[in-house]
N, C-alpha and C positions, 0 to 999 in steps of 0.2 A: 766039617762042614756044619752048619750052625741048625737046629731044631728050628724048627717051620713053626707059625706062630696062628693067631688066631687072621692079622693081617695080612698076610700072605694070602691065602688066599682072593681068586680073582671076587669083585669085584658082585652080578653074579650076582651066587652062590650066597656073602657074609651076606645080602639082600633077600634072599630068602630066607635064611639062620631066624634074619633080624622082627622081619614078619612073622615068626612063630613062637613068637617073646610077646609078654602084656606090657602095654606103655611100661610102669615105673623100668622093669629091666631092660628095657630098647634106653631109655632116656640114663641109665644109668651106665650105661654101655658107650652112650654114642659119651662122655665123657672122661672116655676112659685114655684113647687117640686121637689126633685130629681123624686119621683115618673112620675112626668110626664113631666117629662126630658126623662127619660128612655123607655118611650114609643113614646111620639113625635118627639124628636129628628129627631129619622132614617125616620121617617114617613114622616118629614120638608123632608131629606136630598134627601130621596127618585124621592118625589117628584118636588125637584129643579137641578133632573136628576143622581145621586147615588141608584144605582142601590142594590150598597150591602154595607153598607155604615161600619158595620162589619168586612168586609173584605175590603172594599177597603181606610179606614182609617189607621192613625195610633197609640192606644192608649198608652201611658206606665204612669204609676202612677206611681207619683211623691208627694212627702206626706212634702218636707222640711219647713219649715215655718208657717204649714196651723194645724188644732188644730186634723182633722182628711186626712185618703186615700184619699175620697172621693173629698173634698175640695179644696186640691191640683192636679186632675185626669187632662194631660195631651191629651188633642186629638189635634192632625195633622194632618190636611186633605188638607193641603198643594199637595200629588202628587197628587191628582187628582182636584181641586179649578179649570181648563183649562177646565175639562169639564161641570161643573155643570151651568145651564139655570141661565139667573138673577132675579132675588128679584120681580125690577122693568121695 
């Protein structure tokens, strides 16, 4: 049996854990893998002043030149970047 990893935890528990972290750490965790990214990036954006990233961001799937569709995913936050708080 392989050892358990952070990604094996239920999404609800990961969200609870991530909510205890500062914005820099949340962003770094979101960069580690797709599972963490799906949870951490919306939380990070909310912390930075974008309360509904699913509504306010433009998400375009595009996989030209990439091995899979998720790798080529383009997210455009330009329409709302003026409303975000500075990271530092």
